[in-house]
N, CA, C and O atoms as CSV, one atom per row, in Angstrom:
chain,resi,resn,atom,element,x,y,z
A,1,UNK,N,N,1.341,-1.136,-0.070
A,1,UNK,CA,C,0.114,0.109,0.334
A,1,UNK,C,C,1.145,1.196,0.047
A,1,UNK,O,O,2.224,1.251,0.637
A,2,UNK,N,N,0.613,2.369,-1.233
A,2,UNK,CA,C,1.352,3.038,-1.064
A,2,UNK,C,C,0.963,4.560,0.211
A,2,UNK,O,O,-0.184,4.552,0.660
A,3,UNK,N,N,1.742,5.519,0.608
A,3,UNK,CA,C,0.987,6.432,2.065
A,3,UNK,C,C,0.742,7.372,0.871
A,3,UNK,O,O,1.003,7.129,-0.307
A,4,UNK,N,N,0.138,8.608,1.438
A,4,UNK,CA,C,-0.335,10.292,0.960
A,4,UNK,C,C,0.939,10.771,0.877
A,4,UNK,O,O,1.813,10.904,1.733
A,5,UNK,N,N,0.894,11.086,-0.680
A,5,UNK,CA,C,2.611,12.219,-0.850
A,5,UNK,C,C,2.829,13.315,0.623
A,5,UNK,O,O,3.859,13.761,1.129
A,6,UNK,N,N,1.124,13.514,1.062
A,6,UNK,CA,C,1.480,14.344,2.184
A,6,UNK,C,C,1.994,13.458,3.478
A,6,UNK,O,O,1.647,13.604,4.650
A,7,UNK,N,N,2.324,13.116,3.284
A,7,UNK,CA,C,2.765,12.229,4.490
A,7,UNK,C,C,4.216,13.143,5.435
A,7,UNK,O,O,5.186,13.600,4.830
A,8,UNK,N,N,4.095,13.209,6.502
A,8,UNK,CA,C,5.467,14.048,7.300
A,8,UNK,C,C,6.602,12.587,6.772
A,8,UNK,O,O,6.234,11.755,5.943
A,9,UNK,N,N,7.959,12.555,7.453
A,9,UNK,CA,C,8.136,11.867,7.655
A,9,UNK,C,C,8.503,11.818,8.611
A,9,UNK,O,O,7.789,12.363,9.452
A,10,UNK,N,N,9.945,11.093,9.169
A,10,UNK,CA,C,9.742,11.029,11.052
A,10,UNK,C,C,10.903,11.980,11.307
A,10,UNK,O,O,11.577,11.479,12.207
A,11,UNK,N,N,11.546,13.389,10.818
A,11,UNK,CA,C,11.754,14.210,11.538
A,11,UNK,C,C,10.697,15.583,11.304
A,11,UNK,O,O,10.967,16.754,11.572
A,12,UNK,N,N,9.122,14.915,10.585
A,12,UNK,CA,C,8.647,16.096,11.257
A,12,UNK,C,C,7.933,16.646,9.908
A,12,UNK,O,O,6.754,16.988,9.812
A,13,UNK,N,N,9.153,16.655,8.644
A,13,UNK,CA,C,8.867,17.630,7.055
A,13,UNK,C,C,8.069,16.569,6.895
A,13,UNK,O,O,7.899,15.534,7.540
A,14,UNK,N,N,7.411,17.210,5.495
A,14,UNK,CA,C,6.617,16.994,4.519
A,14,UNK,C,C,7.601,16.042,3.734
A,14,UNK,O,O,8.813,16.206,3.880
A,15,UNK,N,N,7.057,14.928,2.802
A,15,UNK,CA,C,7.719,14.263,1.514
A,15,UNK,C,C,7.246,14.903,0.095
A,15,UNK,O,O,6.429,15.531,-0.578
A,16,UNK,N,N,8.198,14.355,0.199
A,16,UNK,CA,C,7.730,15.053,-1.871
A,16,UNK,C,C,6.763,13.585,-2.339
A,16,UNK,O,O,5.608,13.544,-2.764
A,17,UNK,N,N,7.762,12.430,-2.066
A,17,UNK,CA,C,6.842,11.612,-2.491
A,17,UNK,C,C,6.159,10.776,-1.623
A,17,UNK,O,O,6.120,10.792,-0.392
A,18,UNK,N,N,5.528,9.906,-2.575
A,18,UNK,CA,C,4.890,8.605,-1.950
A,18,UNK,C,C,5.297,8.067,-1.619
A,18,UNK,O,O,6.357,7.740,-2.152
A,19,UNK,N,N,4.720,7.216,0.011
A,19,UNK,CA,C,6.306,6.190,0.637
A,19,UNK,C,C,5.706,5.294,0.304
A,19,UNK,O,O,4.493,5.082,0.279
A,20,UNK,N,N,6.732,4.594,-0.033
A,20,UNK,CA,C,6.706,3.147,-0.633
A,20,UNK,C,C,6.981,2.465,0.082
A,20,UNK,O,O,8.119,2.634,0.521
A,21,UNK,N,N,6.087,1.158,0.728
A,21,UNK,CA,C,7.180,-0.218,1.433
A,21,UNK,C,C,7.794,-0.855,1.372
A,21,UNK,O,O,7.657,-1.555,0.369
A,22,UNK,N,N,8.831,-1.176,2.181
A,22,UNK,CA,C,10.655,-1.407,1.293
A,22,UNK,C,C,9.916,-3.076,1.030
A,22,UNK,O,O,10.799,-3.746,0.494
A,23,UNK,N,N,9.160,-3.585,1.143
A,23,UNK,CA,C,9.446,-5.365,0.690
A,23,UNK,C,C,8.794,-4.791,-1.232
A,23,UNK,O,O,8.980,-5.331,-2.323
A,24,UNK,N,N,8.078,-3.592,-0.865
A,24,UNK,CA,C,7.784,-3.200,-2.636
A,24,UNK,C,C,8.372,-2.832,-3.559
A,24,UNK,O,O,8.080,-2.810,-4.755
A,25,UNK,N,N,10.098,-2.222,-2.474
A,25,UNK,CA,C,10.960,-1.148,-3.678
A,25,UNK,C,C,12.259,-2.934,-3.811
A,25,UNK,O,O,12.563,-3.756,-2.947
A,26,UNK,N,N,12.610,-2.833,-5.140
A,26,UNK,CA,C,13.757,-3.226,-5.391
A,26,UNK,C,C,15.064,-3.447,-4.166
A,26,UNK,O,O,15.678,-2.595,-3.523
A,27,UNK,N,N,15.138,-4.444,-4.166
A,27,UNK,CA,C,16.898,-4.761,-3.284
A,27,UNK,C,C,17.648,-3.467,-4.215
A,27,UNK,O,O,17.303,-2.923,-5.264
A,28,UNK,N,N,18.691,-3.288,-3.407
A,28,UNK,CA,C,19.548,-1.673,-3.665
A,28,UNK,C,C,20.079,-2.851,-4.736
A,28,UNK,O,O,19.919,-4.006,-4.340
A,29,UNK,N,N,20.616,-2.694,-5.885
A,29,UNK,CA,C,20.835,-2.518,-6.956
A,29,UNK,C,C,22.991,-1.632,-6.766
A,29,UNK,O,O,23.528,-0.575,-6.434
A,30,UNK,N,N,23.415,-3.198,-7.322
A,30,UNK,CA,C,24.683,-1.584,-6.956
A,30,UNK,C,C,25.049,-1.034,-8.456
A,30,UNK,O,O,24.247,-1.285,-9.356
A,31,UNK,N,N,25.877,-0.515,-8.662
A,31,UNK,CA,C,26.348,0.096,-10.039
A,31,UNK,C,C,26.922,-0.875,-11.055
A,31,UNK,O,O,27.210,-0.357,-12.134
A,32,UNK,N,N,27.032,-1.514,-10.995
A,32,UNK,CA,C,27.571,-3.494,-11.696
A,32,UNK,C,C,26.063,-2.942,-12.454
A,32,UNK,O,O,26.062,-2.515,-13.609
A,33,UNK,N,N,25.022,-3.013,-11.750
A,33,UNK,CA,C,23.748,-3.462,-12.708
A,33,UNK,C,C,22.912,-2.272,-12.772
A,33,UNK,O,O,21.683,-2.222,-12.809
A,34,UNK,N,N,23.454,-1.663,-12.776
A,34,UNK,CA,C,23.021,0.122,-13.736
A,34,UNK,C,C,23.977,0.432,-14.971
A,34,UNK,O,O,25.185,0.596,-15.143
A,35,UNK,N,N,22.830,0.430,-15.737
A,35,UNK,CA,C,23.475,0.920,-17.086
A,35,UNK,C,C,22.193,1.970,-17.710
A,35,UNK,O,O,20.968,1.999,-17.601
A,36,UNK,N,N,23.392,2.910,-18.516
A,36,UNK,CA,C,22.701,4.042,-18.917
A,36,UNK,C,C,22.210,3.366,-20.234
A,36,UNK,O,O,22.958,2.856,-21.069
A,37,UNK,N,N,20.712,3.438,-20.314
A,37,UNK,CA,C,20.323,3.110,-21.809
A,37,UNK,C,C,19.940,3.788,-23.300
A,37,UNK,O,O,19.386,3.463,-24.351
A,38,UNK,N,N,20.755,5.210,-22.552
A,38,UNK,CA,C,20.950,5.737,-24.308
A,38,UNK,C,C,19.814,6.716,-23.365
A,38,UNK,O,O,18.998,6.610,-22.449
A,39,UNK,N,N,20.709,8.237,-24.788
A,39,UNK,CA,C,19.597,9.527,-24.620
A,39,UNK,C,C,18.177,9.458,-25.347
A,39,UNK,O,O,18.085,9.258,-26.558
A,40,UNK,N,N,17.670,9.543,-24.958
A,40,UNK,CA,C,16.022,9.949,-25.399
A,40,UNK,C,C,15.738,10.928,-25.808
A,40,UNK,O,O,15.361,11.587,-24.840
A,41,UNK,N,N,15.634,11.758,-27.067
A,41,UNK,CA,C,14.921,12.696,-27.236
A,41,UNK,C,C,13.385,13.122,-27.488
A,41,UNK,O,O,12.822,13.881,-28.277
A,42,UNK,N,N,12.932,12.182,-26.327
A,42,UNK,CA,C,11.570,12.812,-25.889
A,42,UNK,C,C,11.363,12.817,-24.986
A,42,UNK,O,O,10.220,13.243,-24.819
A,43,UNK,N,N,12.048,12.452,-23.729
A,43,UNK,CA,C,12.615,13.096,-22.563
A,43,UNK,C,C,14.026,12.137,-22.346
A,43,UNK,O,O,14.919,11.553,-22.961
A,44,UNK,N,N,13.256,12.593,-20.331
A,44,UNK,CA,C,14.351,12.073,-19.801
A,44,UNK,C,C,14.174,10.233,-19.785
A,44,UNK,O,O,13.167,9.732,-20.286
A,45,UNK,N,N,14.936,9.624,-19.348
A,45,UNK,CA,C,15.378,8.669,-19.522
A,45,UNK,C,C,14.958,7.713,-17.835
A,45,UNK,O,O,15.801,7.903,-16.958
A,46,UNK,N,N,13.625,6.676,-17.401
A,46,UNK,CA,C,13.556,6.458,-16.101
A,46,UNK,C,C,15.175,6.726,-15.310
A,46,UNK,O,O,16.232,6.801,-15.936
A,47,UNK,N,N,15.012,6.857,-13.609
A,47,UNK,CA,C,15.906,6.360,-12.867
A,47,UNK,C,C,15.886,4.942,-12.953
A,47,UNK,O,O,15.160,4.379,-13.773
A,48,UNK,N,N,16.915,4.074,-11.866
A,48,UNK,CA,C,17.008,2.615,-11.916
A,48,UNK,C,C,15.835,2.477,-11.423
A,48,UNK,O,O,14.934,3.302,-11.271
A,49,UNK,N,N,15.917,1.051,-11.109
A,49,UNK,CA,C,15.080,0.325,-9.823
A,49,UNK,C,C,13.819,1.138,-9.973
A,49,UNK,O,O,13.229,1.291,-11.042
A,50,UNK,N,N,13.513,1.567,-8.992
A,50,UNK,CA,C,11.749,2.442,-8.325
A,50,UNK,C,C,12.148,3.597,-8.221
A,50,UNK,O,O,11.236,4.192,-7.647
A,51,UNK,N,N,13.042,4.363,-8.445
A,51,UNK,CA,C,13.848,5.671,-7.912
A,51,UNK,C,C,12.836,6.112,-8.550
A,51,UNK,O,O,12.270,5.676,-9.553
A,52,UNK,N,N,12.495,7.686,-7.416
A,52,UNK,CA,C,12.095,8.322,-8.208
A,52,UNK,C,C,12.013,9.852,-8.592
A,52,UNK,O,O,12.042,10.311,-7.450
A,53,UNK,N,N,11.927,11.022,-9.467
A,53,UNK,CA,C,12.849,12.610,-9.206
A,53,UNK,C,C,12.387,13.028,-7.719
A,53,UNK,O,O,12.992,13.697,-6.881
A,54,UNK,N,N,10.865,12.297,-7.655
A,54,UNK,CA,C,10.494,13.249,-5.550
A,54,UNK,C,C,11.674,12.653,-4.821
A,54,UNK,O,O,12.332,13.581,-4.349
A,55,UNK,N,N,12.591,10.643,-4.335
A,55,UNK,CA,C,12.651,10.953,-3.556
A,55,UNK,C,C,14.050,11.155,-3.152
A,55,UNK,O,O,14.730,10.797,-2.190
A,56,UNK,N,N,14.299,12.031,-4.492
A,56,UNK,CA,C,16.048,11.728,-4.541
A,56,UNK,C,C,15.991,13.611,-4.409
A,56,UNK,O,O,17.030,14.214,-4.138
A,57,UNK,N,N,14.714,14.342,-4.628
A,57,UNK,CA,C,14.348,15.592,-3.869
A,57,UNK,C,C,14.008,15.888,-2.350
A,57,UNK,O,O,13.693,16.950,-1.812
A,58,UNK,N,N,14.211,14.294,-1.698
A,58,UNK,CA,C,13.461,14.608,-0.651
A,58,UNK,C,C,14.957,14.136,0.234
A,58,UNK,O,O,14.984,14.365,1.444
A,59,UNK,N,N,15.747,13.708,-0.206
A,59,UNK,CA,C,16.291,12.874,0.039
A,59,UNK,C,C,17.637,14.398,0.272
A,59,UNK,O,O,18.422,14.426,1.220
A,60,UNK,N,N,17.584,15.331,-0.676
A,60,UNK,CA,C,18.244,16.854,-0.583
A,60,UNK,C,C,17.793,17.796,0.109
A,60,UNK,O,O,18.542,18.513,0.773
A,61,UNK,N,N,16.237,17.984,0.064
A,61,UNK,CA,C,15.496,18.707,1.444
A,61,UNK,C,C,15.716,18.095,2.850
A,61,UNK,O,O,16.041,18.770,3.826
A,62,UNK,N,N,15.507,16.734,2.868
A,62,UNK,CA,C,16.771,16.404,5.061
A,62,UNK,C,C,17.467,17.513,5.037
A,62,UNK,O,O,17.036,18.438,5.725
A,63,UNK,N,N,18.607,17.706,4.319
A,63,UNK,CA,C,19.056,18.920,4.893
A,63,UNK,C,C,18.908,20.134,4.485
A,63,UNK,O,O,18.794,20.817,5.503
A,64,UNK,N,N,18.844,20.805,3.541
A,64,UNK,CA,C,18.298,22.390,2.646
A,64,UNK,C,C,16.823,22.216,3.033
A,64,UNK,O,O,16.389,21.248,2.407
A,65,UNK,N,N,16.024,22.678,3.693
A,65,UNK,CA,C,14.792,23.443,3.798
A,65,UNK,C,C,14.771,24.223,4.761
A,65,UNK,O,O,15.139,24.280,5.934
A,66,UNK,N,N,13.737,25.411,3.246
A,66,UNK,CA,C,13.071,26.861,4.197
A,66,UNK,C,C,12.842,26.428,5.517
A,66,UNK,O,O,12.407,25.291,5.702
A,67,UNK,N,N,13.136,27.372,6.694
A,67,UNK,CA,C,11.718,27.487,7.915
A,67,UNK,C,C,10.707,28.332,8.121
A,67,UNK,O,O,10.136,28.410,9.209
A,68,UNK,N,N,10.266,29.334,6.664
A,68,UNK,CA,C,9.375,30.036,6.834
A,68,UNK,C,C,8.897,29.199,6.150
A,68,UNK,O,O,9.504,28.433,5.401
A,69,UNK,N,N,7.116,29.299,6.448
A,69,UNK,CA,C,5.933,28.319,5.666
A,69,UNK,C,C,5.761,29.041,4.425
A,69,UNK,O,O,5.240,28.482,3.460
A,70,UNK,N,N,6.080,30.004,4.387
A,70,UNK,CA,C,5.795,30.452,2.969
A,70,UNK,C,C,6.768,29.976,1.632
A,70,UNK,O,O,6.504,29.835,0.438
A,71,UNK,N,N,7.987,29.806,2.412
A,71,UNK,CA,C,8.947,29.611,1.683
A,71,UNK,C,C,9.204,28.528,1.366
A,71,UNK,O,O,9.724,28.429,0.254
A,72,UNK,N,N,8.958,27.149,2.209
A,72,UNK,CA,C,8.775,25.352,2.409
A,72,UNK,C,C,7.689,25.382,0.835
A,72,UNK,O,O,7.784,24.783,-0.236
A,73,UNK,N,N,6.435,26.651,1.518
A,73,UNK,CA,C,5.187,26.211,0.268
A,73,UNK,C,C,5.739,25.974,-1.326
A,73,UNK,O,O,5.630,24.935,-1.977
A,74,UNK,N,N,6.491,27.513,-1.843
A,74,UNK,CA,C,6.828,27.590,-2.821
A,74,UNK,C,C,7.548,26.881,-3.180
A,74,UNK,O,O,7.368,26.499,-4.336
A,75,UNK,N,N,8.861,26.258,-2.345
A,75,UNK,CA,C,9.894,25.384,-2.108
A,75,UNK,C,C,9.984,23.721,-2.948
A,75,UNK,O,O,10.869,22.990,-3.392
A,76,UNK,N,N,7.759,23.706,-2.762
A,76,UNK,CA,C,7.919,22.890,-2.750
A,76,UNK,C,C,6.932,22.417,-3.786
A,76,UNK,O,O,6.689,21.261,-4.134
A,77,UNK,N,N,6.142,24.146,-4.425
A,77,UNK,CA,C,5.922,24.203,-5.387
A,77,UNK,C,C,6.397,23.246,-7.170
A,77,UNK,O,O,6.095,22.431,-8.042
A,78,UNK,N,N,7.879,24.810,-6.317
A,78,UNK,CA,C,9.025,24.298,-7.633
A,78,UNK,C,C,9.289,23.071,-7.836
A,78,UNK,O,O,9.222,22.643,-8.989
A,79,UNK,N,N,9.655,22.204,-6.747
A,79,UNK,CA,C,10.496,20.798,-6.593
A,79,UNK,C,C,9.334,20.113,-7.528
A,79,UNK,O,O,9.839,19.263,-8.262
A,80,UNK,N,N,7.819,20.259,-7.715
A,80,UNK,CA,C,7.318,19.074,-7.699
A,80,UNK,C,C,7.029,19.590,-8.986
A,80,UNK,O,O,6.073,18.964,-9.443
A,81,UNK,N,N,7.437,20.461,-9.775
A,81,UNK,CA,C,6.836,20.812,-11.330
A,81,UNK,C,C,6.979,19.082,-11.991
A,81,UNK,O,O,7.419,18.111,-11.374
A,82,UNK,N,N,6.495,19.112,-13.300
A,82,UNK,CA,C,7.003,18.273,-13.830
A,82,UNK,C,C,8.281,18.785,-14.521
A,82,UNK,O,O,8.896,17.789,-14.900
A,83,UNK,N,N,8.902,19.840,-14.827
A,83,UNK,CA,C,10.026,20.155,-15.206
A,83,UNK,C,C,11.357,19.872,-14.695
A,83,UNK,O,O,12.403,19.484,-15.215
A,84,UNK,N,N,10.864,20.305,-13.076
A,84,UNK,CA,C,11.959,20.013,-12.147
A,84,UNK,C,C,12.079,18.551,-12.203
A,84,UNK,O,O,13.231,18.130,-12.097
A,85,UNK,N,N,11.207,17.742,-12.337
A,85,UNK,CA,C,11.808,16.173,-11.676
A,85,UNK,C,C,12.324,15.644,-13.454
A,85,UNK,O,O,13.171,14.776,-13.664
A,86,UNK,N,N,11.564,16.422,-14.564
A,86,UNK,CA,C,12.970,16.016,-15.561
A,86,UNK,C,C,14.090,16.233,-15.517
A,86,UNK,O,O,14.906,15.313,-15.456
A,87,UNK,N,N,14.449,17.534,-15.536
A,87,UNK,CA,C,15.559,17.906,-15.357
A,87,UNK,C,C,16.725,17.101,-13.972
A,87,UNK,O,O,17.953,17.083,-14.056
A,88,UNK,N,N,15.918,16.527,-12.826
A,88,UNK,CA,C,16.909,15.724,-12.006
A,88,UNK,C,C,16.930,14.474,-12.757
A,88,UNK,O,O,18.063,14.003,-12.858
A,89,UNK,N,N,16.007,13.811,-13.308
A,89,UNK,CA,C,16.411,12.853,-14.071
A,89,UNK,C,C,17.426,12.834,-15.162
A,89,UNK,O,O,18.336,12.038,-15.392
A,90,UNK,N,N,17.058,13.853,-15.739
A,90,UNK,CA,C,18.386,14.281,-16.951
A,90,UNK,C,C,20.114,14.555,-15.768
A,90,UNK,O,O,21.243,14.228,-16.130
A,91,UNK,N,N,19.785,15.164,-14.510
A,91,UNK,CA,C,21.273,15.369,-14.063
A,91,UNK,C,C,21.919,13.951,-12.786
A,91,UNK,O,O,22.872,13.958,-12.007
A,92,UNK,N,N,20.806,12.833,-13.112
A,92,UNK,CA,C,20.972,12.266,-12.211
A,92,UNK,C,C,21.716,11.231,-13.457
A,92,UNK,O,O,22.847,10.752,-13.369
A,93,UNK,N,N,20.821,11.055,-14.533
A,93,UNK,CA,C,22.349,10.304,-15.483
A,93,UNK,C,C,23.160,10.611,-16.468
A,93,UNK,O,O,23.668,9.888,-17.325
A,94,UNK,N,N,23.304,12.613,-16.134
A,94,UNK,CA,C,24.741,13.132,-16.856
A,94,UNK,C,C,25.875,13.022,-15.276
A,94,UNK,O,O,27.082,13.259,-15.223
A,95,UNK,N,N,25.215,12.712,-14.475
A,95,UNK,CA,C,26.508,12.135,-12.764
A,95,UNK,C,C,26.888,11.056,-13.281
A,95,UNK,O,O,28.051,10.681,-13.432
A,96,UNK,N,N,25.696,10.394,-13.640
A,96,UNK,CA,C,25.990,8.884,-13.940
A,96,UNK,C,C,27.108,7.966,-14.850
A,96,UNK,O,O,27.808,6.954,-14.842
A,97,UNK,N,N,26.733,9.048,-15.567
A,97,UNK,CA,C,27.921,8.836,-17.435
A,97,UNK,C,C,29.140,9.522,-17.084
A,97,UNK,O,O,30.304,9.275,-17.398
A,98,UNK,N,N,28.766,10.202,-16.552
A,98,UNK,CA,C,30.171,10.831,-16.230
A,98,UNK,C,C,31.321,10.282,-15.109
A,98,UNK,O,O,32.539,10.361,-14.951
A,99,UNK,N,N,30.508,9.861,-14.640
A,99,UNK,CA,C,31.564,9.155,-12.939
A,99,UNK,C,C,31.753,7.357,-13.261
A,99,UNK,O,O,32.682,6.582,-13.038
A,100,UNK,N,N,30.329,7.174,-13.911
A,100,UNK,CA,C,30.617,5.332,-15.066
A,100,UNK,C,C,30.887,4.633,-15.471
A,100,UNK,O,O,31.354,3.519,-15.231
A,101,UNK,N,N,30.374,5.735,-16.903
A,101,UNK,CA,C,29.548,5.375,-17.810
A,101,UNK,C,C,29.667,6.443,-18.597
A,101,UNK,O,O,28.719,7.210,-18.764
A,102,UNK,N,N,31.425,6.704,-19.453
A,102,UNK,CA,C,31.265,8.081,-20.415
A,102,UNK,C,C,30.104,7.854,-21.357
A,102,UNK,O,O,30.145,6.715,-21.822
A,103,UNK,N,N,29.559,8.236,-21.586
A,103,UNK,CA,C,28.522,8.603,-23.230
A,103,UNK,C,C,28.652,10.226,-23.468
A,103,UNK,O,O,27.930,11.115,-23.016
A,104,UNK,N,N,29.611,10.312,-24.181
A,104,UNK,CA,C,30.643,12.363,-24.476
A,104,UNK,C,C,29.369,12.649,-25.132
A,104,UNK,O,O,28.795,13.672,-24.759
A,105,UNK,N,N,28.910,12.053,-25.894
A,105,UNK,CA,C,27.228,12.643,-26.649
A,105,UNK,C,C,26.535,12.114,-26.075
A,105,UNK,O,O,27.197,11.076,-26.061
A,106,UNK,N,N,25.446,11.802,-25.361
A,106,UNK,CA,C,24.400,11.248,-24.744
A,106,UNK,C,C,24.450,12.240,-23.505
A,106,UNK,O,O,23.370,12.582,-23.025
A,107,UNK,N,N,25.737,12.771,-22.901
A,107,UNK,CA,C,26.306,13.611,-22.637
A,107,UNK,C,C,25.696,14.593,-22.858
A,107,UNK,O,O,24.475,14.585,-22.696
A,108,UNK,N,N,26.259,15.558,-23.229
A,108,UNK,CA,C,26.206,16.626,-24.312
A,108,UNK,C,C,24.685,16.858,-24.759
A,108,UNK,O,O,24.374,18.044,-24.647
A,109,UNK,N,N,23.478,15.897,-25.318
A,109,UNK,CA,C,22.525,16.339,-25.307
A,109,UNK,C,C,21.703,16.623,-24.068
A,109,UNK,O,O,20.853,17.491,-23.872
A,110,UNK,N,N,22.347,15.316,-22.991
A,110,UNK,CA,C,21.250,15.927,-21.612
A,110,UNK,C,C,21.719,16.869,-21.082
A,110,UNK,O,O,21.037,17.443,-20.233
A,111,UNK,N,N,23.425,17.491,-21.493
A,111,UNK,CA,C,23.427,18.978,-20.841
A,111,UNK,C,C,22.679,19.838,-21.466
A,111,UNK,O,O,21.663,20.390,-21.046
A,112,UNK,N,N,23.101,19.926,-22.296
A,112,UNK,CA,C,21.909,20.820,-23.650
A,112,UNK,C,C,20.137,21.155,-23.250
A,112,UNK,O,O,19.511,22.184,-22.995
A,113,UNK,N,N,19.934,20.334,-23.312
A,113,UNK,CA,C,18.241,20.050,-22.373
A,113,UNK,C,C,17.987,20.639,-21.538
A,113,UNK,O,O,17.082,21.464,-21.668
A,114,UNK,N,N,18.878,20.448,-19.894
A,114,UNK,CA,C,18.672,20.806,-18.585
A,114,UNK,C,C,19.061,22.124,-19.023
A,114,UNK,O,O,18.168,22.965,-18.921
A,115,UNK,N,N,20.081,22.489,-19.450
A,115,UNK,CA,C,20.451,24.267,-19.578
A,115,UNK,C,C,18.644,24.953,-20.473
A,115,UNK,O,O,18.052,26.008,-20.245
A,116,UNK,N,N,18.291,23.872,-21.411
A,116,UNK,CA,C,17.490,25.085,-21.796
A,116,UNK,C,C,15.829,24.706,-20.848
A,116,UNK,O,O,14.685,24.885,-21.267
A,117,UNK,N,N,16.068,24.406,-20.121
A,117,UNK,CA,C,14.927,23.951,-19.342
A,117,UNK,C,C,14.334,25.027,-19.230
A,117,UNK,O,O,14.841,26.039,-18.747
A,118,UNK,N,N,12.660,24.890,-19.865
A,118,UNK,CA,C,11.895,26.395,-19.326
A,118,UNK,C,C,11.654,25.672,-17.969
A,118,UNK,O,O,11.979,24.493,-17.830
A,119,UNK,N,N,11.059,26.420,-16.937
A,119,UNK,CA,C,10.007,26.028,-15.717
A,119,UNK,C,C,8.695,27.365,-16.643
A,119,UNK,O,O,9.062,28.232,-17.436
A,120,UNK,N,N,7.030,27.082,-16.136
A,120,UNK,CA,C,5.798,27.973,-17.015
A,120,UNK,C,C,6.274,28.977,-15.783
A,120,UNK,O,O,6.449,28.899,-14.567
A,121,UNK,N,N,6.377,29.973,-16.841
A,121,UNK,CA,C,6.462,31.309,-16.008
A,121,UNK,C,C,7.636,32.083,-16.258
A,121,UNK,O,O,8.194,33.095,-15.835
A,122,UNK,N,N,7.742,31.425,-16.895
A,122,UNK,CA,C,10.208,31.503,-16.382
A,122,UNK,C,C,10.197,32.539,-17.781
A,122,UNK,O,O,11.246,33.037,-18.190
């Protein structure tokens, strides 16, 4: 059963990602089990395993959360935009290629897409 995405984590901070029970998640993958399948011009490549962009953002926010409620709301609004999630996916794979599976042409395409990503209203 997936819990509500607005539930608070153990430290009382709101989580961006729906909570998935451990039994549902795949076993941890080693880097040997992960490979970059190649750039997709239609959009970012899915993250490995059952990892979601929101889970990555949750981990980042565990240490960097604005203290003002209005700032938290604004931060949450921006981070949950599909454009932000796509940016996180491309950034993950760019970093992975940079450090573990070099693919200069694909990395250039991902970096170009990240650099040109526009948020609504920008």
